[in-house]
KEMAR-577489 format. One record per residue (C-alpha): residue number from 1; x, y, z. Coordinates in steps of 0.001 Angstrom, whole numbers, plus 500000, padded with zeros to 6 digits. Example, Ala and Ser with C-alpha at 12.3 -4.5 7.8 and 13.67 -1.06 7.14 Angstrom:
! KEMAR-577489
1:512300:495500:507800
2:513670:498940:507140
***
This chain:
! KEMAR-577489
1:052450:376803:400400
2:051004:379278:402161
3:051559:382942:403137
4:051786:381700:406745
5:054276:378857:406234
6:056605:381173:404549
7:056774:383667:407521
8:057723:381063:409764
9:060070:379161:407956
10:061527:382813:406883
11:061557:383499:410950
12:063434:380184:411453
13:066084:380930:409010
14:066458:384288:410097
15:066492:383079:413912
16:069139:380903:412618
17:071565:383663:411066
18:071127:385855:414328
19:072149:382836:416549
20:074601:381420:414519
21:076216:385044:414246
22:076015:385167:418177
23:077736:381235:418861
24:080524:382465:416146
25:081195:385892:418056
26:081355:383646:421431
27:083307:380492:420533
28:085850:383520:418679
29:085522:382461:415145
30:085487:386059:414864
31:087130:388268:417635
32:087072:391587:419848
33:087816:394033:416839
34:087543:391688:413914
35:084936:392398:411074
36:082057:390168:410270
37:081904:388647:406249
38:080015:391275:404172
39:076029:391802:403896
40:076171:390090:400474
41:078536:387101:401285
42:076030:386541:405075
43:073285:387028:402510
44:074212:384330:400196
45:075398:382035:402946
46:072228:382166:404835
47:069632:382479:402075
48:068550:385547:403051
49:067689:388919:401254
50:070221:391607:401924
51:067528:392981:403709
52:067052:390727:406341
53:070835:390405:406851
54:071319:394150:407754
55:068017:393673:410023
56:069756:390910:411812
57:072738:392557:412143
58:070904:395855:413788
59:069620:393195:416355
60:073412:392814:417068
61:074124:396509:417555
62:071587:397115:419821
63:072788:394309:422122
64:076411:395460:421843
65:077798:392315:419764
66:078849:394512:416886
67:079304:398067:415916
68:078741:399575:412184
69:081730:401491:410965
70:080434:403793:407968
71:081959:402618:405039
72:084266:399953:406442
73:081748:397028:407609
74:080322:395449:410949
75:083103:395285:413765
76:082946:392706:416653
77:082761:394778:419898
78:081772:392500:422612
79:082248:388245:422997
80:078541:388486:425071
81:075200:390576:424723
82:074582:393089:427223
83:072520:392675:429790
84:070668:396001:430548
85:072852:398011:432228
86:073220:402092:432760
87:076981:403945:432819
88:077945:406809:434082
89:078974:409699:432253
90:080929:412287:434171
91:081065:415751:432079
92:082254:419410:432335
93:079326:421510:432638
94:079994:423488:429387
95:080015:420318:427419
96:075808:420605:427110
97:075920:423128:424805
98:079451:422824:423461
99:078673:419130:422191
100:074807:418971:422389
101:075375:416298:425212
102:071511:415777:425558
103:070905:415067:421970
104:073775:412850:422005
105:073136:410437:424268
106:069724:410394:423337
107:070829:408714:420261
108:073017:406771:421344
109:070476:405155:423970
110:068060:405158:421184
111:070708:402934:419487
112:071704:401079:422319
113:068295:400464:423829
114:069749:397899:426512
115:072428:400622:427816
116:071197:403698:429605
117:073293:406765:430890
118:073255:408696:433676
119:075120:412042:433200
120:076675:413285:435849
121:078627:417300:435942
122:081385:417690:437496
123:082638:420395:438958
124:085867:422628:437111
125:087638:422583:440510
126:089937:420257:441018
127:088604:417978:438382
128:091248:416147:437493
129:091576:415004:441380
130:087372:414520:441404
131:088009:412221:438436
132:091061:410165:440179
133:088354:409487:442901
134:085458:408598:441203
135:087395:406299:438882
136:089332:404617:442447
137:085487:404133:443512
138:083985:402771:440172
139:081222:405817:440679
140:081302:406929:436745
141:082805:404812:433753
142:083425:407346:431240
143:084472:411160:431305
144:085735:414192:429350
145:089163:415177:429627
146:090899:418591:428895
147:094561:418571:427622
148:095140:420633:430960
149:093570:417516:433075
150:094768:414790:431175
151:098636:416238:431695
152:097588:416801:435919
153:096888:412928:435785
154:099950:412074:433748
155:101561:410375:436812
156:098703:407952:436606
157:097189:407597:433511
158:098256:403507:433271
159:096451:403831:436551
160:093142:404956:436147
161:092782:404938:432415
162:091498:401987:430059
163:093522:402081:427031
164:091456:402954:424101
165:092078:402349:420283
166:093521:405569:417949
167:091034:407365:415987
168:092931:408184:412629
169:089718:410233:411487
170:090460:412953:413942
171:093149:415713:413345
172:096668:414437:413735
173:097895:416840:415941
174:094788:416111:418295
175:095951:412406:418837
176:099383:413267:419437
177:098901:415758:422022
178:096687:413134:423590
179:099609:410654:422966
180:101422:408676:426557
181:102604:404824:426384
182:098780:404424:425267
183:096333:405923:423438
184:093960:406976:426902
185:092015:409580:425574
186:090014:410107:422174
187:089781:413207:421053
188:086008:415122:421123
189:086523:418640:420455
190:088792:421605:420053
191:089850:424959:419793
192:092312:427432:419318
193:092575:430921:420867
194:091143:433290:419174
195:089810:437120:418418
196:086642:437803:418261
197:085081:441489:417577
198:082276:443371:417180
199:081528:444448:413634
200:079102:447278:414284
201:081767:449069:416557
202:084429:449025:414198
203:082189:450328:411749
204:081151:453233:414043
205:084586:453846:414614
206:085838:453700:410776
207:088439:451027:411779
208:089257:448563:409840
209:088668:445001:410810
210:091180:442703:412529
211:093182:440788:409928
212:096133:437965:410543
213:098385:440634:410394
214:097417:442091:413404
215:100079:442587:416250
216:099143:443308:419976
217:100103:447192:418870
218:097737:447485:416056
219:095165:445680:418515
220:095404:448201:421241
221:095253:450773:419275
222:092211:449740:418161
223:091047:449162:421445
224:092097:452547:422811
225:089798:454590:419974
226:086712:451360:420740
227:086833:452669:424488
228:083841:454786:425617
229:080905:455522:427758
230:080767:456512:431009
231:080924:455193:434189
232:077514:453742:434066
233:077664:452494:430653
234:081597:451075:430380
235:082217:450117:426701
236:086275:448434:427027
237:088038:448161:423320
238:089857:444659:424109
239:089114:442564:427123
240:090000:438589:428233
241:090588:437846:431676
242:094119:438243:432333
243:094831:434867:434979
244:093099:432865:433249
245:095472:429558:432353
246:094381:429213:428435
247:095467:433111:428116
248:098241:434841:429746
249:100654:431631:428967
250:099828:432536:425271
251:102311:435437:425611
252:105155:433579:426751
253:104376:431231:424141
254:104465:433684:421670
255:107885:435257:422429
256:109796:431446:422501
257:109461:431172:426623
258:110610:427690:427191
259:111535:426385:430748
260:114119:423190:431518
261:115681:422347:434472
262:119479:421555:434882
263:121428:418403:436792
264:120523:419928:440114
265:117323:420381:439492
266:117624:424199:438933
267:115409:426109:436578
268:116984:427788:433274
269:115022:430265:431000
270:115293:433000:429117
271:114812:436175:431490
272:115212:438685:428459
273:112376:436989:426621
274:110390:436243:429794
275:110411:439736:430728
276:109049:441125:427097
277:106222:438616:427307
278:105355:439538:430521
279:105315:443108:430379
280:103612:442828:426886
281:101024:440997:428919
282:100714:443479:431468
283:100948:446406:429244
284:097808:444599:427434
285:096174:444161:430579
286:096821:448019:431734
287:094953:449230:428545
288:091952:447464:429263
289:089441:450254:430224
290:089618:451221:434630
291:087903:448954:436982
292:087128:446677:434144
293:089834:444077:435575
294:087658:443381:438472
295:084039:442618:436464
296:085629:439158:435211
297:086190:436169:437565
298:086519:434057:434883
299:086660:433525:430709
300:082772:433036:430549
301:082186:436808:432572
302:084290:437717:429919
303:081762:436203:427299
304:079155:437596:428864
305:080612:441395:428668
306:080707:440647:424840
307:077481:439625:424405
308:075891:442784:426075
309:077799:445300:424029
310:080249:446144:426971
311:083360:445092:424604
312:084430:445210:421457
313:086886:442146:421237
314:087606:439398:423283
315:089944:436909:423426
316:087979:433689:423621
317:087857:430099:421981
318:084972:428621:419330
319:083579:426753:422150
320:082526:430612:423502
321:080859:431293:420347
322:078134:428995:421626
323:076966:431882:423713
324:076147:434246:421212
325:074078:431939:419323
326:070878:433772:420997
327:072847:437033:420306
328:071316:439775:417828
329:075191:441165:417885
330:076945:440769:415028
331:080428:439676:415285
332:083283:438160:413333
333:086622:436228:414248
334:090357:437083:413429
335:093483:435019:414429
336:094671:436750:417534
337:097485:439841:417400
338:100987:438219:418665
339:104435:440139:419200
340:107402:437677:418726
341:105837:434615:416814
342:102276:434367:415455
343:101190:431698:417954
344:098377:430803:419973
345:096688:427765:422537
346:095308:425185:421544
347:092184:423675:423640
348:091467:419917:423542
349:088382:418189:425171
350:088665:413717:424961
351:086742:410881:426193
352:087979:408864:428701
353:087273:405317:430283
354:087554:404349:433897
355:090062:401174:434065
356:088623:400255:436961
357:084807:400055:435723
358:082812:396776:435591
359:081217:398485:431808
360:084089:398696:429991
361:082734:397393:426745
362:079572:399564:426904
363:081780:402607:428185
364:083569:401909:424437
365:080867:401905:422842
366:079884:405236:424102
367:083312:406804:423113
368:083018:404985:419758
369:079361:406610:418997
370:080445:410138:420310
371:083298:410282:417986
372:081456:408604:415094
373:080783:410401:411776
374:076696:410737:412912
375:078047:412591:416257
376:080285:414698:415206
377:078427:415480:412092
378:075717:416343:414629
379:078048:418512:416455
380:079050:420310:413589
381:075233:421034:412581
382:074141:422068:415669
383:076760:424210:417535
384:079889:426450:416769
385:082018:424264:418292
386:084876:422120:416094
387:084479:418220:415810
388:087922:416273:416381
389:086925:414828:413049
390:089042:415900:410299
391:086623:415805:407441
392:083469:416365:409308
393:085180:419656:410875
394:085803:420856:407885
395:082314:419930:405882
396:079754:423187:405291
397:076296:423181:404902
398:073332:422472:406812
399:074289:423968:409811
400:071388:424953:411581
401:073443:427929:413667
402:074395:431149:412381
403:078282:430975:411534
404:080598:434296:411387
405:081934:434797:408019
406:085587:433783:409135
407:084486:430864:410814
408:086807:428197:408775
409:089617:430436:409814
410:090802:427512:412045
411:092238:425216:409217
412:094563:428293:407649
413:096361:428553:411495
414:096880:425253:412213
415:101098:425907:412320
416:100293:428530:414826
417:098356:425736:417732
418:100770:425356:420785
419:100088:423051:423867
420:100645:424791:427426
421:103737:422105:427594
422:105610:423333:424963
423:107141:425606:427617
424:108080:423227:429631
425:106089:423253:432428
426:103744:421144:433985
427:100395:421932:435312
428:101049:422520:439081
429:104072:424508:437821
430:102063:426573:435206
431:099106:427463:438264
432:102452:428490:440637
433:103712:430893:438287
434:099889:432555:437621
435:099986:432770:441581
436:103413:435453:441026
437:101816:437014:438282
438:099079:437717:440366
439:101255:439980:442363
440:103187:441242:439685
441:099785:442341:437621
442:098751:444485:441386
443:102323:446254:441290
444:103532:444085:444327
445:106599:442805:442461
446:108641:444146:440074
447:110065:441981:437104
448:113535:441061:439091
449:111830:439867:441898
450:109478:437898:440142
451:111957:436122:438157
452:113732:435503:441387
453:110297:434080:442769
454:109439:431775:440182
455:113246:430593:440542
456:113343:429759:443713
457:109407:428123:443798
458:110255:425909:440253
459:113192:424505:441608
460:112420:421058:441740
461:114699:419540:444514
462:117004:416436:443412
463:117814:413436:445681
464:121366:412977:446675
465:122906:409492:445856
466:124315:407685:448671
467:128090:409118:448310
468:126740:412674:447988
469:125166:412027:450991
470:127977:411282:453149
471:130406:414430:450793
472:127368:416721:452383
473:127381:415299:455717
***
């Protein structure tokens, strides 16, 4: 038999194999979510080598029919092959650096050549409203969603988000944080709020480096010794953006402040704990060098201050550390100082699919890919962000970026992680308290008046029943 005949016969058998699997998927022999038989079983059934079977399966992957699950098998992803299409992916601007997004998208398009991804940089301001509007008008298929925006969209979760399968490879506390009636958001990245410090500044001042036992008074004592410079060369010992929604609530969390509402809509919270929290917060803010409070409009400005050597310690996240990859400053990290309980805020970023999307199967493929071991490992190796997949996040080796010596510290402080919702507040209510704190820090309110204003603002009106309305009249 000639070599040409052999090639022709092989091509017939190969095409029959691929077409047979396609037809069986179309006919429902294997439904979406089912796993195909093993490569060895398929090789025997179709009289092909394992390499040929693997090639055929790779073709089905490119067509969007199946997805390869590492160490599990080949899962059916769609009943029909994809036509060439373009997915629109909306994301937070910082994700480009925090998750090497450009590289991940390029790898996805290489793996699925029939799917192109158009990235859309969405504004931080009014992000949840932008997502809602874009979803309702089918202007975006997949978005990044942090925990704050997830809860801001809570009244319409079922309306805007397509339910997703839970990924049991991620940390359980991340799945729990995004849990609602269904899994609407798949965890992607996370970070606790931590302390970042300039090692050289501490060594020059002869101060012991921060550790997990530091309370706020320890941090402020060190900050006072580290503060220096004249008006032309300010250096503050400790700094953070005071009114950041990811910073000041930590003082309430550390003092176990919890808000609740009575049957008539009146707000309840422990005034003593609240006053202790905000006094500590104000004390920390006031210990920052005079004038520095006006240098920062955002958390990003704080990080720029540290990178320029103008701050010895800052409150930041692992996401923030990505700003330090091109810096010559020697820095390290430590758990956040505390008063009361050693608690810190947990930040989470996930991925969600538009329920109105006409390309939901392809959109879910993108979400699966970004949460896959390949993508999470790429994030671990090339950024200072923490991937959501537990096994990947805790691996070491192969990094292309320099890590601070205590980088893996996050594993030891998981019990201290808290969400702002542990305060019992909605995102809207958190912002309303922030507005009052602005006046308090400016000296326009004392603690008593601040509490009265919060009680007035946050009390919830309770609709009267018909009989009660009659009594009121």
